C-alpha positions, -999 to 999 in steps of 0.1 A, spaced: 5 -725 380 21 -691 370 8 -660 386 17 -625 391 51 -610 413 62 -575 415 98 -578 419 104 -541 421 92 -504 407 77 -513 373 88 -552 372 59 -570 373 63 -609 360 39 -634 352 57 -667 361 56 -698 381 42 -700 414 34 -733 435 -4 -740 430 -24 -730 464 -35 -759 487 -52 -764 518 -32 -752 549 -56 -748 576 -92 -765 578 -105 -734 576 -93 -726 537 -111 -727 508 -92 -731 473 -109 -708 444 -106 -713 407 -107 -673 397 -132 -661 370 -116 -627 370 -94 -604 387 -78 -572 381 -53 -547 391 -62 -522 418 -49 -486 418 -36 -493 453 -12 -517 436 4 -489 418 18 -475 451 45 -504 451 48 -507 415 56 -469 413 82 -474 439 62 -461 472 65 -489 497 81 -512 473 87 -550 482 123 -556 498 118 -592 479 95 -605 451 59 -608 463 28 -621 448 1 -595 435 -35 -594 437 -61 -592 463 -96 -589 442 -111 -620 431 -144 -639 422 -145 -674 414 -159 -710 419 -147 -731 449 -128 -761 438 -116 -774 475 -126 -764 509 -108 -776 543 -122 -799 568 -138 -771 595 -154 -749 561 -194 -757 570 -209 -730 545 -189 -725 517 -193 -759 492 -173 -767 462 -192 -756 430 -203 -722 445 -197 -689 428 -185 -671 452 -171 -631 460 -148 -625 489 -132 -591 504 -95 -581 503 -91 -590 537 -100 -623 550 -121 -624 581 -139 -648 607 -170 -625 608 -177 -637 643 -156 -617 662 -168 -585 683 -149 -564 657 -165 -582 626 -200 -582 648 -195 -544 647 -193 -543 610 -157 -539 605 -148 -569 594 -114 -555 578 -100 -550 615 -110 -583 623 -88 -596 654 -75 -623 626 -76 -602 597 -56 -615 571 -50 -593 538 -57 -610 509 -24 -598 491 -5 -619 505 -19 -650 490 -19 -631 453 -53 -630 439 -38 -623 401 -33 -659 397 -56 -689 382 -63 -703 416 -63 -687 452 -65 -698 491 -86 -680 509 -84 -683 549 -113 -684 568 -138 -693 541 -168 -690 559 -163 -655 573 -147 -643 540 -168 -655 510 -204 -647 499 -219 -673 473 -243 -657 445 -277 -672 440 -265 -696 409 -237 -696 387 -237 -660 375 -235 -652 338 -204 -640 319 -217 -602 317 -225 -603 357 -186 -612 364 -168 -578 358 -195 -564 382 -193 -591 408 -154 -588 409 -159 -552 413 -176 -558 448 -148 -574 460 -131 -543 466 -140 -511 445 -175 -512 450 -172 -523 483 -149 -495 491 -168 -467 472 -201 -477 496 -178 -479 525 -169 -442 518 -205 -431 510 -217 -446 540 -190 -432 562 -198 -398 547 -236 -405 561 -247 -396 521 -286 -396 525 -314 -383 506 -315 -341 499 -276 -339 509 -250 -325 488 -217 -350 481 -185 -341 467 -160 -368 453 -122 -361 455 -107 -388 430 -122 -401 400 -101 -435 399 -125 -467 403 -130 -462 440 -142 -426 431 -164 -432 402 -180 -462 424 -185 -438 452 -205 -417 424 -225 -447 419 -228 -456 455 -242 -419 465 -267 -423 441 -281 -455 456 -280 -438 486 -303 -409 474 -281 -380 475 -296 -351 459 -261 -333 444 -232 -353 433 -200 -330 429 -172 -347 409 -138 -333 413 -121 -347 377 -100 -338 349 -101 -364 330 -130 -368 301 -135 -403 301 -137 -406 336 -162 -373 337 -184 -391 314 -186 -425 335 -192 -404 366 -223 -387 349 -233 -420 340 -234 -429 373 -251 -403 388 -230 -373 390 -247 -341 388 -216 -317 383 -180 -319 375 -154 -298 389 -121 -295 374 -102 -274 395 -81 -284 426 -66 -276 460 -75 -239 468 -92 -235 438 -113 -268 440 -123 -257 472 -133 -223 467 -154 -235 437 -174 -260 459 -180 -233 485 -193 -213 457 -216 -240 443 -229 -244 482 -239 -209 495 -205 -205 509 -209 -237 533 -195 -266 518 -206 -299 510 -227 -323 534 -204 -352 529 -174 -355 510 -155 -391 499 -115 -389 499 -106 -416 473 -68 -406 466 -47 -411 499 -26 -378 491 -21 -345 516 -38 -325 490 -67 -345 485 -69 -349 521 -74 -310 529 -92 -306 500 -119 -329 514 -116 -313 548 -116 -278 534 -148 -290 509 -170 -303 539 -192 -278 558 -191 -277 597 -208 -306 611 -202 -325 578 -188 -361 573 -160 -373 553 -153 -404 544 -117 -413 535 -105 -445 517 -75 -436 498 -46 -454 511 -27 -427 530 10 -417 517 24 -388 534 -5 -377 555 -6 -351 579 -32 -335 594 -27 -300 609 -43 -304 643 -55 -266 651 -72 -264 616 -89 -298 622 -102 -286 654 -119 -257 641 -132 -274 607 -153 -295 629 -167 -322 609 -164 -360 613 -139 -384 600 -140 -419 592 -119 -441 571 -96 -466 566 -96 -505 548 -134 -507 539 -150 -535 555 -163 -553 523 -176 -580 541 -202 -558 557 -220 -550 524 -214 -580 502 -250 -595 504 -264 -563 498 -240 -554 467 -243 -589 454 -282 -586 455 -280 -554 436 -259 -564 408 -274 -597 405 -310 -583 399 -293 -557 378 -299 -528 399 -266 -511 392 -235 -521 368 -204 -513 387 -183 -533 360 -184 -507 337 -155 -489 355 -132 -518 336 -123 -502 306 -94 -524 297 -96 -564 293 -66 -583 292 -57 -621 294 -39 -627 327 -8 -636 311 -6 -597 302 -8 -582 334 24 -563 333 6 -543 304 -24 -540 326 -2 -525 351 15 -503 326 -20 -490 312 -32 -481 347 0 -462 353 -2 -443 324 -38 -435 330 -46 -448 295 -72 -471 315 -92 -466 344 -91 -502 358 -78 -537 341 -99 -565 343 -77 -601 341 -92 -632 327 -73 -665 335 
């Protein structure tokens, strides 16, 4: 088969790769229905954390089970399933506490390379969640979103203790930030302030439930948030970028006693201890335990209560994956959907 490989900065190729096979008895093989390019894929694509050798790409996926290993008991061939970007056994003490992305046997799915027609999923019983039946084509983009960006946005909102009556600030207008808006709306937030300078993303944020748009950044952005919250700051802040500026903007926009859910993959972030000490805010984040939320998210999508698939504003055949990366890198697309 052909699949996506990153050779170096801005060097993405769709080339021959071995077709995945069952290696461990807990594996499943999926025929991919849809995959996509993630904002986190752009870090190595741009040369930050670039691989030293060619690596398969892709960690977001949904599809049909083709084959299962001898020890797989709950996942069956023919089922349509959604999985997380971390495989997990879903039985260890860490998983049972709801942090499947830090499972004692966590397996990063990026190592398998989901931007391909077929995918091996380790720990299939703990990782994959089946839909009630075969979904219609129009539901597939939203189900794909659940495998990462929706699950990550939901975790960010959960970590930020979003609740009815609260004011929420979302720092970052990529797919995760936008679906953080959708998540906070579902959780009943009273006011949702999105920090964004891009008209297309602002429009989608408002559609997902944002009440206010702030275009200022850094200290000016913090001052604007304080002005809008009687000088106090927000109850809850979602940080969905991963830079020093976005993290400090998030901390400084949060009121004492407030909560920050940080899910942007951190690059070069260093927190000043004394300022953090006196900020007196709650910080929780990291790689989202998407598996914790999948049953609920699939149910919301299946019953058409949410439509997170709207974050995909560019759809390409899988063999045009390089253009998908370019479009996101150049901000011509929020998120690229790839169809095998």
